[in-house]
N, C-alpha and C positions, 0 to 999 in steps of 0.2 A: 059828841059833836065834832071833835077834832078828827077822830078816826073817819067819820063819815065824810068830812070835807076832804081828807087826804084821798079817800077812795074815789071821790068825784074828780079830784084833780088828776089822779092816776088814769081814770077812765078817759078824761079829755085828752091827756097826753098820748095815750096809746090808741086813741080812736075806738074805744070799746065802750059798750053800754055799762059794763060793770067788771071790775077786776077784784076777784076774791083773793085777798092777800093771805088768807088762812089756808088756801088750797095750793099745794105744790104743783099739781097738774095744771090748774088754771094759770098760774104765773108762768109755768114753762111753755104753755101754748101761746101765751102773749109774747114771750121772748122769741119763740120759734117763728111766729108770724111776723114779728117786728124785724128780725134779722133777715128772714126770707132767703136763706142760702146766699147771703152776700159775702163780702170780704171778711166780716167778723164772725161768720158762722163757724169756720174751722176752729177759731179760738174758743167759742162756746163749747164745741165738742171736746176740745182739749181740756177745758176747765172741768167739764163733767167727768171726763176720763180720770183726771187727777183726783177729783173728789172721791171717786170710787176707790182710789188707792189709800185713802185715809182710814185709820183704825176705827172700828165700830164697837170695840169693847176694850176693857182695861180700866186702869185707875185714872188715867188722865186723857182719855179720848175726847171727853167733853171739852176740855180746854183747847184741843186742836181746832175744833169747830168754832169755838168762841173766838179764837185768834183770827181765823179766816173771816168770820163775820165782822169783827171790828175793823179789820184791814179794808174789807170791801166797803164798810160804812165810811171810813175815813176817805177813801178814794171817791165815793159817790157824793159825800156832803161837803168836801173841802171847797172853799170859795175860790174865786179867780185870783185873789191876793195870797193864796196858799195859807189861809187861816183855817184852822180846824174849829168847827162849831160844836163838835161833840168829842167823844173819846178819841185819843190819838196814841195807839200803842206803839207806833213807829214814827220816826221822823221822815215823813214822806212829802216831797214836793211834787204833787201830781202834775202840775203844769210843766215843770222841768222834765219830768219823766216822759210825759206825753210828747214833748218837743224832741227828746232824744229818740223815742220810738219812731216819731215821724221822720226824723233825719235818717234813722237806720233803714226805714222802709224806702225812703227816697234813694239812699245809697244802694240798697239791693236792686231797686228798679234801674238805677244808673248802671250798676254792674251787669245786670241782665241785658240792658240795651247795648252796653259795651261789648259783651260777649257776642250778641247778635251782629253788631257792626263788624267785629273781628272775623266772625264766621263768614259774613257777606264779603268782607275784604279778601279773605282767603279764597272764597269761591271765585271772586272776580279775578284774583291773581292767577288762579289755576286756569280760568278761561282765557285770560290774556296770554299766559304762557302757551296754552294750546293754540291760540290764534297765531302767536309768533312762530311756533313750530310749523304751523300750516303755511304761513307766509314764507318762511325760509324754504320749506319744501317746494312751494310753488315757484319761488325765485330760482331755486336750484334746477327745477324742472325746466323753467324758462331758459336759463343759461345753457343747460344741456341741449335743449331743443334748438336754440340759436346756433350753438356750436355744431350740432349735427346738420342743421340746414346749410350752414356755410360750407361744411365739408361736402355735403351732397351737391351744392351749387358748383363748387370747384370741380368735383368729379364729373358732373354733368357737362360742364364746359369742356373738360378734356375729352369726354366721350363724344361730344358733338364735333369737336375738332377732328378727332380720329375718324368719325363717320363721314365728315366732309372730305377728308383725304381719300377715304374709300370710295366715296361717290365720284370724286374726280378721276380716281384710278379706273373705276368701272365705266365712266364716260369714255375714257380713252379706249378701253376694251370694246365698248359698243361701236365706236368709230371704226376700230380695226375690223370688227365683225361685219360692219356694213360694207367696208371695202372688200372684204372677202366675198361677201354676197355678190357684189358687182363683178368681181373677177370670176366668180363661179358661173355667172350667167354668160360671160364672154368665153371662157375656156375652162370648164369644170375639171377636165382631166388634168390639165396643167397645174391648176391650183392644188388639186388633191395630191398630185405627185410632189409639188414643192413643199407642202405642209408635212408630208410624211418623210421626205428625204432631206430637204434642205430648208429648214425654217428661216435661215438668214435670207435666202433668195425670196421666200414668200413675203418676208417683211419688207424687202426692197420693192417688191412688186406692189405692195400696199402703199408704200410711200410715193410711188410713181403716180398713184391715182388721187393725190391730194387735189388736183385740178381736173375734175372729170370733164369729159368731152360734152359739149352741148348737144351733140347728136344722140347722146345716150339718154333715153328717157328714164325718169325715175319711177320705178314701179314699187308699189307698196309691198312690203314684206309680209309673208304669211306667218302662220304660227309655228313654223319649223325653226329649229335652233341651228345656226351656222350653215344652213343650206344643205344639211346632210340628211334631210328627210326625217329628222327626229321630232315628230310632232308631239305636242302635249296631249297625252291620252286623257280621256275623261275618267273620272273616278269610278270604280266599279260600283254596281248597285249594292245597297246594304243587304246583309244576310237576313233571311227570313227569321222571325221570332221563334224561340223554342216552343215546342208543344206544351200546352198547359198540363200541370200535374194531374195525375189521376184523382178522381173524387174520393173522398173518404179520408185516407191518410192513417187509418187505424190498422189494427191487426188484420192481415190478409187482405188489405185494401178495402175493408168494410167499415162502416161507421160503428164505433164502440158505444154501446149503450151505457148510460149512467147507472151506477149501482143503486139498488134499493136499500139504502142505509137508513136506520132510524134517526130522526132529528131530535136534538136535545131541547129541553124545555126552557133553558136559559143559556146565555153566552158562556162558553167554556174557554179555557186557556188554549193557546196554539201549541202545536207540536211541530217543531222545525225539522222537517225531513225533506229529502230530495226524491221526487217522484221519477220512476223509470218511464220513459215515453212508451206509448202503446205499441209503436212499430218495432220496439226492441224486446218485446216480451216473448217472442217465439223462441222456443228451445230452452226457456228458463224454468226455474222451479215455480215461478209465480203463476204459471198457467194451471198448476195443480192445486193452488191454495184458494180456499173459499172462506172469506171472513164472515159470511152469513151464519155459519155454524157457531162462531164465537159470540155473535150478538144474542143468540138464543140462550146462552149460558151466563152471560155477564149481568151483573147487577147494575143497571144503568143509573138508577137513582143514587146509589152509593158513589158511583163514578162522578156524577154531577156534583155531589156534595164535596168531594175531595178536590175536584179540578174546576170549580166554578171560577169564572172571570172576575167575580166580585170578591175583593179582599176584605176580610173582617178585621178591624182594629178595635180591640176592647179598651174602653176608657176605664181607668183604675178607679173604681168607686166601691166603697165598703157597702156591700149589700145588706149586711145585718144592721149597720147604723142607719143607712138610708131607707131601708124598708122596701127596696125594689131591686130588680136585677140590673147588672151593669149595662150601660148604653153601648150600642154597637154602631160603627160607621162603616158603610159599605163603599168600597172603591173599585171601579172597573179597570181591569188590567188584562190586556189580551196579548201583549208582546212578551218576549222571552224574559224570564225573571232576572237573569244576570245582566242582560242588556239594559233592562229598565233600571236596575240598581246603578250601573255605571253612568247611565244618562242622567239620573237624578243627582248623582255626585257632581257631574259636570255642570249642570244647571245651578247647583248651589254655589259653585265657584264663580260662575258667570254673573250671578246676581242681577238678572234682567227678567222681566216678565215676558210672556209670550207676545203681548202687544208691542212691547219695545223691540223685541227681536224681529218681529214682522216688519216694523217700520224701518229698522236698520237695514234689513235685507232689501227692502223695496227702494230705499234711498241710497243704496250702495254705501251705507255707513258714513253718511256725510258728516255726522257729529263725532266720528271716531270713538264710538261707544264700545265696540267689540275689539278686545286686544288681539294682537296677531296670533298668539299661541292658542287662544280660545277659538279663533276662527278655524284653526287647524283641527281642534277637537270637535267642533261642530260638524266638520266633514265626516267624522266617524259615526255620526248619529243622524245621517240622512235617512228618512223613512224609505224602506224598500217597497217594491210593488205589492208584496204580500201583506206587509204591515199597513200600507195605505188601504188595501181592500178590506182588511179586517176592521180597521178603525172607521172606515166609511159606513160599515154596516151598523155601527153603534153611534152614529152622528147625533141621534136624538138624546143620547145619554152622556154627552160630553161633560156635563157638570159633575157627573159621578166618576169621571175618569181619573186615574192616578196622575201624578205630576208628569212622569215621562210619557205616558200615553197621550195626555192632553197636549204636550209640547209637539209630539210627532204628528198628532192630528192637525194642529194649527199650521205646522210647516208644510204638511202635505197639501194644504189648500192653496199654497202659493204656486203660481204657474212657473214651471222650470226652476223649482227651488234649488235643486242640486247644481244646475248650470250657473245660476246667479251666485250661489255661495262659492263655487270654484272660481268664478270671475273675480269676486271680492277678495278671495284669498290670494289669487295671482296678482291683483293690483296692489295689495298691501306688501307683498314680498318682491315685486318686480324690480324696484330700484336697488334694493340690497343685492339681489342676485345679479343684476346688471353690473353693479359696482364691484362685485366679486369676480366677474368674468373679464371685465375690461383690463385690469392689471395683469392678468395671466396672459391675455393676448398680446398686450404691449411688451411684457417681459420676454416672451419667446421671440417676438419680432425684433426687439432690440438686441437680444443675445445672438440671433442669427446674423444681424448686421455686424456686430462686434467680431464674431469669429471669422466672418468672411473678409473683413477689412483689417484685421489685426496684423501689423507688420512684425510685432514682437513674437506672436505665435508662429509665424512663418520662420523666423530665425531659430526658434526652439526646435521646430520640426526639422529644420535643416541640420542642426547639430546632432539630433537623435538619429537622423538618417545616416549621417557620416559615421557615428558610433556603430550602428548596426552593420553597415557594409564593411567597416574595418574589422569587426569582430567575427562576422559570419563569412564562411567561405563555401564554395560549391554552389549548390542549388539554393541555399538559404541566403546567400549573399548576392551582390550585384543587383540590388533592388533600386527601383526608381521612386518608390513610395511604400507606405505601410498603413495598416489599419489603425484607426484612432485608438481602439481598445489596447493597442500595444503600449501606449504611453504609461499605463498603470502596471505594466509588467517589467518596467525598468528596475524597480526596486527589488525584483527577485534575483538579479545578478549581483552576487556578492564579490567583494574585493579579495584578492589573494594576499595582499600585503597587510590589510587591516580587516579583521573579521567583522568589526562593527560597521564598516563603510560598505556602501553599495554603489552601483553605477549611477543611481540618482544623486547620491552625495557628490560623486565626481562631476556630474553634470552641473550641479549647483555651484561647485567650486570653479569650474571652467567659466560659467557665466559671470561669477563675481570677479574673476581675474582678467578675462580676455574679452568678454562681451558686456561691458558696462551699460551699453545702450539697451540691453534686454532686461535690466533689473526691474524696471517699472512696467513690464508688459502685463502684469496682473491688473493694472488700472485700466487697461483696454478691454477687460472682460468683466465689467462690474455686474452685468445682468445675468451672467452664466449661472451663478449660484441659485438665484430665484427660478430661472428657467429649468434647472435640474429637478425641481419638485413638481413640475406640471406634467400631467398625463394628457396626451392629445385626445385619447378616447373619452376621458371624463369631460374635457372641455367641449368636445363635439356633442356629447350627450346633453350638457347643460345648455348649449346654444340651441340644440334641437328642441329641448323642452320649452325654451322661451319662444321659439318659432311656433310650435304647436299651440302653446297657450294663447298667443296673440291671434292665431287663426280661429281657435275655439271661441274667443271673445267676439271676434268679427262675425262669426256665424250666429252667435247668440244675439248680437245687436241687430243683425238682419232679421232674425226670427221675431224679436220683440217689436221691431219697426213694422213688419208686416202685420203682426197681431194688432198693433195700435191702428194701422190703416184699416183693417177689417172692422175693428170696433168703432171706428169713427173718430175717437179722441182718446188720448192716453189718460190714465188715472192720475189724479193730482199728487198722490203719494209715490207714484212710480217714476223715478228719475233715472232708470237704468240706461236708457238709450242716450240721453244727453250726457250723463257723466262718463259712460264708457266710450262714447264717440270722441269726446275730448281726450280721454286717456289714450285711445288708440292713435290719435294724431301725434301726440308727443312720444309715446312708447314706440311707435313705428319708426319715427325718425332716429331715435336713439338706437334701436335695434338694427336699422339699416347701416348706421355708422359702425356698430360693432361687427356686423356681418362682413362689411367691406374690409375692416381691419383684420378679421379672422382669415379671409381669403388671401389678403396680402401677406399675412403671417405664414400661412401654409406655403405660399409661393416662395417667400424668402427663405424659409426653412428648407424647402426642397433644393433651392439653389445652393444653399450653404452645405447641405449634405453631399450633393453632387460635386461641389467644389473640392471636397476633401476625399472624394473617391468612394463614398459610402453608398449603400443602396437606399434610395428614398422610399421604397415600398415597405421596407422593414424597419427603418430608423424611426425612433420615437424621441421626442424632446427630453424626457426624463433620463433616458439611457444615453443619448448623444451628449447632452450638456453635462450629465452626471459624470461622464468620463473626464471632461475637462475640469470640472470642479474638484474631483478627487485628485487629479494630477496637480492642480494648483496648490491644494492643501498639502500634499505629500512633498512637493518641491519647496514650499515655505518651511515645513518642518525640517527637511534636510538642510536647508540653509541655516536655520537656527542651530541645528546640531553641529554643523561645520564651524560656526562661530564659537560655540561653546568649546569644542575640541581645540580650536586655535588658541583660545584664551588659556585653557589648561596647559597646552604645550608651551606657550610663552612663559607662564608662571613656573613650570618645571625647569625651563632653561635658565630663568633668572635665579632660581634657587641653586642650580648646579654651578653657575658662574660665581655666585656668592660663596659657596662652599670651597671652590677652587681657590679663590682669592684669599679666603681666611686661612686655608692650609698653607699657601705660599708665604703668607705673612708670619705664620708660626715658625716655619723653617728658617726664614730670614732672621728672625729674632734669636733663634737657637744658635745659628752660626755666628752671629755678631756678638754674643755674650762671652765666648771663649777668648778671643784676642784682647779684650779689655782687661782681663786679669793679668796677662803677661806684660802688658804695657805699664800697668801700675807697679809691678815688681821692678821693672827696669828703671822707672822714674825714681823709685825709692833708693835704689843703689847709687844712681848718679847724684842725687842730692846728698847722700851720705859721703860720697867721695869729695864733693865740693866743700862740704863743711870740714872734712879732715884736712884738705889742702890749705884751708885758711888758718888752721891751727897746727903748723908743722912741728912745734915743740912738744906736742902731746902725742908721742908715739905709744906711750904706755897708758893711754886713758882707759878708764873703765866704761862700761856700757851705760851705766845710769847717768853720769854727768853729761855724756854726749846726748843721751836721749832727752835730758831736761833742756839742754841748750837748743837742740833741734826743735822741740815743741815751742820754746819761747820765740825763736826766730820765725818760725812759720806763723805764729800768732801775730808777730809784729808786721808781717807782710800781708795779713788778712787771709791766709790759707791754713786750713786745718786738714791734716791727714785723717783719713778714715781710720776707725779702730781696727778694721780688718787689715789695712795696709801696714799700720804700725805694728800690729801683732806679727805680720809676715816678716817685716824687716828685723825685728828683735829676734825672732826665731832664727833667721839666717845668720845674724851676728853671733848668737850663742853657739850655733852649730859650727861655724868656721870663723872664729875671731882672728886667727893667724893669717888667714888669707887676706883679709882687709889690711892688716898691718904690713904684710909683705908688699901689697900693691902700693901702699903709701911710701914704703922705703924705696922701692924702685923708682917711683916718680920723683922723690927727693934726690 
């Protein structure tokens, strides 16, 4: 009864008519329907998977299943107060564990949301940075355009002023011509004679007619100029059009018939060859070759199998295990294999679909999705007319086309795709190329002004000219100027007094000693070094490329505008005309400013070259300014070497003077040491005589008592004779004692 009641309760709980608790399949079906692939269904699968990992044999495998059964019973039957009504093999608080799992799930959800928010934040930050860059670019373009417009405005005002002066001058000329016409009517021979022999008299005659006589009627002038009968001739009629070309155009002027070649049963790969035109076949070997013979011997079916346009890619499937042959995928490819491979590699790096690329090209990449380097790579894979024709023949099979073929097919459907892509590439690189050209133009312009206006450089040239005229005689001397390239030949003249020194070192020394005002002339030529690295031909080519690019874009804008006018209204996705028109306005102003500076640069450079006596037709900025740059570097090095040599010379002189002084001191000490010894001997004898005179009764004294008294007396007066002096005195007394007694006897 209890079991029947439990089964009824189970049936009511799971909305089933009956739940067979003795059937594993029945209970599993109830669970599967109950969970219904919800959030808990993966955990049911995980539980079943781990149950499959339990042992099914052994001594204790039953206990494993018993443990899992009791744990599940404890989890299922535990009350809300965490009390176990049945067996409890483990201390499990189901409520607490469920709360922890709930918190863990909530934490995972929060972390997932946080990651999504961070990702969205990063995307917004990247978009914001992108917009900021676009705004900075737009602001920079605006500032550049305003600067260019201001420059154009000032130049136009100057040109208008110059034109106004010309108009005034021409008005005066017209008045003079009218006076000449009046004089010509009065006396044509006289006026003609005056204008040819004495223009001053003719001018005076004109001035006399400022107040014309009222009797002279004013007649309208004809179309002749100056009254000399030089009438304006009408333009000659246009030349007749050339005759139409002869019909045909083939070999011998006849129409070449198409060859009767067999047609393949399926699309084949293309063979990239270059056909010889029919009008150039005469006299060649091709007139003797007939490929119809080869068709009769070739196995065309085998040829089609080997060179079919459909590429087969085998899916790796084990045929023995699967019981069937490997599946094959057919891809259509009609372009060259290597080109298709390179195109596929490029597309894999670009990471954009054909639809995204088409949208980017039509909108002139308004979202900046195509990197600059990839835009250059796209230009290498523009579909050729031959590829476009081959791909259009398989338009119905575009779903089977390979990646590269499908890309080329989609791009070939865009009107003027190559022109649009070139315009996009030019737009992306325009400001960088313009920014690279402007400093070069400014550098040459400023360097030309510096060289032409440098007073220090003129002083240097003056000194070098004096050196040359002083050193050279005969035809090489008496010069009024020299070529600028001669500046770098100064270092070739060696000094005869010092092998290390040259004329350039001497020039640097002269400047340091006598021309102190020329020491800083290098600061007057600060732009020369940069200008020495600029080639005028490269700069002209770069500016010419910018000019041609702007003209090409202008032509393409006009073409697209006419196409939209014919179509009635432009496509919603096609914004080429609006975007490129705005770009042309700004880019045209900037380029006009650059072109004006470039013309001014060439004019200033020509003036500078002519000022120094060089040929402006052959002079180039890199060679011209390179000569000055090399001269400045060599002169600075020579000045440093002179300074180093001067320091070494001063140090050698100090060492020589010190050695001379030390040698003199040693000689002086040597000479002064000998007189001191003689003086000490004389002083000892005098002291001995004085002591002997004080003791007159001691004529027969011995040496020792006298020596003792002498030492005691000297000690009492604070004087001590040196041991060397005492030794000398004692030796003299021992050698000649009678001499001392005789002297004492004579004194007494």
